[in-house]
N, C-alpha and C positions, 0 to 999 in steps of 0.2 A: 504494500500500500504506500509506495513512494511517489513523490511528485516529480513532474518533468522539470528539468533544469534550464530549459531555453524556451524563449517565446516562439522560436521557429517550430519546435516540436508541437507546442500547443496549437499553433495555427494549422499545421499539417493535419493533426487529428481532427480538428473542427471541419476543415475542408473536406476530408475524407467522409465524415459523417454526413455533411450537407449534400455531398454528391450522391450518396446512396449507391455507391458502386456495387453492382450485383456480384455475388461470389461465383465460384466455379460451378461445374456441372451438378445438377440436383441429384439426390439419391432418395430412395424410398426406404422407410424403416417400418418394420412390423412392430406394432404395439404389443407389449406383454399382456398376459391375462391378469386382470386386477380383480380384487374382491370388490364387488359392487357396493356393498355396505360401507366399506372404507372410502371408496371414491365419493359417495354421497356425503359422508361425514366431512371429508376434506373440503368439498365444494361448499358445504354449509359454513365451515369456518372462514373460507375466503369471502363469502358473501356477507358474513356477520363478524367482522374483525373485533378485536378487543374494544370494549365500550368506552375506554378512557385512557389517558396517559398512564404509563406505568408498566409493570411486568405481570404476566399472566401465564396460565397453562390451561389446556383442555384435554380431557382423557376420553377416548372412544368408549362407548358410543355417544356420550354427551357432547353437545356443541356449546355447552355453557362454559364461559371463561371464568376461571378462578384466580383471584388476585394472588400474586407471589410477592416476596420481598425483592426489591431492586438492589443491585450492588454497584459500587463505583468501578468502572472499567479502567485497567492500567493504561499507561501512556503508550504501549506498543502501537505501532502503526504500520500500514501496508503501503509501501511506496508506489509511485507511478513509474512508468518506464524510464530507464536510463538510456540515453542515445547511444552510448558506446556499446551497449549490449543488445539494443533493440533489434528485433528481426532475426535473431539466431534461430535457424530452422530445425535445430535438434531439440527445441523445447517449445512448449505452448505457454503463452503469456508474455509479459514484458513487451506488449505491442504486437505480438504474433498470435492472434486468436481470431475467432469469428465473433461478430457482434450483431445485434439486431438494431434496426433503425426504422422509424416511421415518419410520416409527414405531420402527424398530429402530436398529441401528448399522451403519455402513458399514465394510467391511473393505478395499474396493478401489473405485476410481473411474477412469474413462477419459474424457478429453475429446478430441473430434476434430471435423473439418469434412467431413462426407460429400460435400458439393457446394460448390464455389467457382467462381464465374463473374464475369468482367468486372473482376477486380482487376488493375490495371496499375501502381499506385503507392500508397505509404503513407508518411506521415511523422509522427513524434511531435512535438507542439507543447506548449508550456507553458500552464498554466491559471491565470489570476490568483487564483482562490480558493485555490490551493495554492502561491502564491508563484512561479508560473512555473517550477517545478523539474522535474527529470527528465533523462533522457538523450535529447536532442532531435535531430531531423534525419531524413533519408530512411531508410526501412527500420529504424527504431527502434521496437520494439513488445515486448510481453511476452505469452506465453501463460501464463495464470494459472488453475490449478485450486485453488480456495480452499474451505476447510471453512466450516461455519457458525460464528457466534459462539456459544460454549457456556460455561456455568458450569463453571469448572475444578475439578479434584479438589483436595482439601485439600493434597495434596503439591505440585501445580503452583502454588498460590497461597500456599504457606507463607511466612511472613515479611511478607506484605502483606495486602491486603483479601481475606478468605476468600471473598468473593463476586465476585472478579475473573473476567473472561471470558478464555477461551483461544481462539486463532485460529491456523490453520496454512495456509501457502500453498506450493504446489508450482509451480515457476516455470521457464520457459525465457526467457532475456533476451539478445538480441544486444548486444555491446559493453558488457556490464555491468561486467566486470572488466578487459577488454583489448580494444583496438580491433581489429576484424577477426575476433573470436572471440566465441562466445556462452557463457553460463553456465547450467548446470542445477543447481538447488539448492532448498532449503526455507527458508522464513522463519517464525519462531515469534513469537507475541505473547502477552503478559499485559496485557490491557486493563483499565484501572481498578485497577491494582495498588496505586496510591496510597501507595507507600513507596519507599525507595531500592531500585533494581532489584537482583535477585540478581546475584552476582558474574559469572556467565556471560552476562548480558544487558546490552544497551545501553539508555540512557534515551532514549525517543522524545518526552518532554515530555507534559504533560497527565495525568500519573500512569500512563503506559503504558510498557511495556518490550518490546523486540524483540531478536532475534538471528538471524543467518543461519547455516545449515549451511555446511560447505565446499561447493565447487562442482566439477563435472567439466566441462572444456571441451567444447564442441560446435561444429559449423559455424555460421557467421553466415549464416543463410538469409533471402533476401528474402521479404517478405510475399506476393508473388505465388505462393509455393509452399505456402500454408497447407493445401491439400488433402492434402499428403503429410506433414503434421506431426500428432503426437498426444502427449498427456501421460497417463501412468498414475500414480496415487498409491495407496499402500496404508499401512495402519497395523495393528500387531499388539500386543495387550496383552502386556507382558513381553518383547516382541521389538523389531523395528525398524520405523521408518517409511521408506518408499522413494518416490522420485520417479524416473520413467523417461521420457525424451523420445525419441521415435522419428521418424526421418526417412529415408525410402527404405530402404536396406539396413543401417542401423546404429541401435542403441539405446544411449543414454547414461544411466547410472543412478547415484544417490547414495542410500546408506542410513545412517541414524543411529538411536540408541536412541529408542524411543517415550517415554521418561521426560522428554523436554524439556518437553512440555506435557501428556503422557498423552492424546494425541488419540484413541487407539483406544477409550477408555472414554466418549467424549462425542460422537463424530462421527456426526451423523445428517442432514446436508444440506450444500449448498454450491453454488458456481457455477463455470462454466468459460467463458472468452471470450478474445478477443484485444483488448488495450487498450494504452494508452501505456506507455512504458518508464520506470517508477518516478516518484517525486516527484509523483504526482497528474496526470501528463501525459495527453494525448489522442492516440490513434492516428487520424489523418485519412486516410481512404481516398478514392480517386478516385470521381467521379460514375459511377454505373452498377455499382458493386460489389454483389455478391450472394453470400451464404454461408449455409449451413445449419450449425447448431451442435448437437452431440450430447454429452450427458453421461450416461454409463451407470454404474451402481453394482452392486456385489456386496454383498448383505446377508443371504444365506441364504434369500431369498424370491424368487418370480417375480412378486409383486404389483406392480401399477403404482404408481409413486411419486406424490408431489404435485408439481405444477408451480407454483411460487410466482411471483407477479407483483409488479413494483415492489420487488424485493428485490436484495440484492447486498452483498458485504462489502468490495470494494476501492474505493478512491477514483479509480483510473485509469478512463479512458473511451475510447470510440471514437465516431466521428461518424455511425454507422449508425442506422437506425430498426428497432425490433422489430416483428415480425409475430406471428402466433399461436404458442402453445406447445402441444405434444402430449406427454402422459405415457403410456407404454406398458408393458404387462406383457411380460416376456421372461425368458430365462435370466439375463440381466443387465438388469434394468429400467432404463428410460432416459427422459429428456426430450429433445425436439428442437424447435428453433425456427429461424425464418428472420430474418436481419437484412440490410438493404439500404439503398441511398440512390439 
């Protein structure tokens, strides 16, 4: 979750998103057989998010949110791409990923792994370009559903560069705050703020500012269980932004006011993937790993989105190789792609 270090990189990313460059040849994926009752429960939670700011959980078959205690999230952060390392094609991430883009605004997005095969191990390793940082070791990874980089509203960038970029991440991270437990939270960015950070933000260097929401604890799940994990993100103008992590029979959710970076007014794309655990680290999967990645959005349309190639906003990576990306029309339009090694 690192930030870009040059204005040129930021502009390049914005231009790529605006252009909506279509990705390579489409491919068709077979959907796995799902338990209908769980699908309906999950849909009910999406349509009825947590009713207030704070931390919550819901347990199948109930769609009732139960309030949990919120916890302060540590200062770890996930950097944006580093130019010297960007585009290395032996990894996914750090600017080399598929992303979704639309012409309107996203109100909700869901990232999931429809098919996972052959994953028997994973470990997060440090990357020299990012100083070797991160939470390293076996089964250390993050699920990141990240917004696009977008020019912020005047309110978000007030006091700094009025042309700063805003960026928001919706994250599940094992061992992020406490060993043996995972954190579900949001991370907010003002990129190119170029002034002392607002009092409620932390200084990330290079003129950038970031801050984490509170987190709700969730189980520390091994990467072999990715097929049972998903993240849903939503943003509402004048309301709340919410991240929900679902695993098996339980959903864990955090909501906070949208006025942190006013994402709802600028959110028109983003990426979802499994990558290293903070600090620009890399998630290294065993040889023979195969997974399909799906990112679906709600934007008031059924039109197929754009599948952007060689795009991505997080600096963290994995060691898989990207195959083709498919963009599909649906009630919740989506992109889907394969990555393997």
